[in-house]
N, C-alpha and C positions, 0 to 999 in steps of 0.2 A: 470480555476480559475484565477482571476485577482491578480496582485501583492499586491494590497492593502487589500485583504481579508485574514483573518486568517484561515478560514476553507472552506471546499467545501460545495456547496449547494446540496440539495437532487438531483436535476437534474444532476449535475456533477457526483455525486456518482453513480447514475443510469447509466449514460453514460459509466463510467468506468467499472461497472459490466457487461454491455452489451458487452463491448469490450473483456472482458475475458471469457464470457460465452461459445463461441464455443470451445476454448481451454480446458476449464474445462470439458465440455460435452465429448469431444474426449478422454481426459485422463480417464474419469470415465468408459469408455468401458472396461478398464483393471481391473475393480473392480467387485466383486460379485454383482449380480443384487439386492439382498436384502439390501445391504449396500450403494448403490449408492446415494440414496436421502439424507441419513444422512451425507455422506461424502461431497456431493455437498453443503449442508448447512454449514458444517464446513469450507469448502474452501472459501465460500463467507464471512463468519465471519472473517477468518484470513486475507483475502484481505482487508476488511474494517479496521481491526485493524492496519495492516501495513501501509495503506495509512494515517490513522490518526497519527500514530507515525512519519511518514516521514514529514507530514505537520507541526506538532508541534515541531519537533526537531529543536533546535536552534544551529546555527553554532557559532564558536568562534568570538569574536569581533576582530577588527583590531589589537589592541595591544596584545591581547592574542595569536593571530596567529603569530605575529612577535616574541614574546618571545619564543613560542614553536619552531618556525622555527630556531631561533638563538641557542637554546640549543641543537638542533639536529646536528648542524654543527660541 
């Protein structure tokens, strides 16, 4: 994802999902067979939700950061 873009493209999201797929599949082996598919879908949904949340989360501005830092001293 480039710095100037505000959101991930579909290709970037697919690449991220492919990166996490082996780990998710491995962890699903500890789950009852009948529930694996549902849990796998839920994990992908949560992954996408968290990525969206992190991308759109705004950090504090410079002066907000300075004021917060100074009040902690």
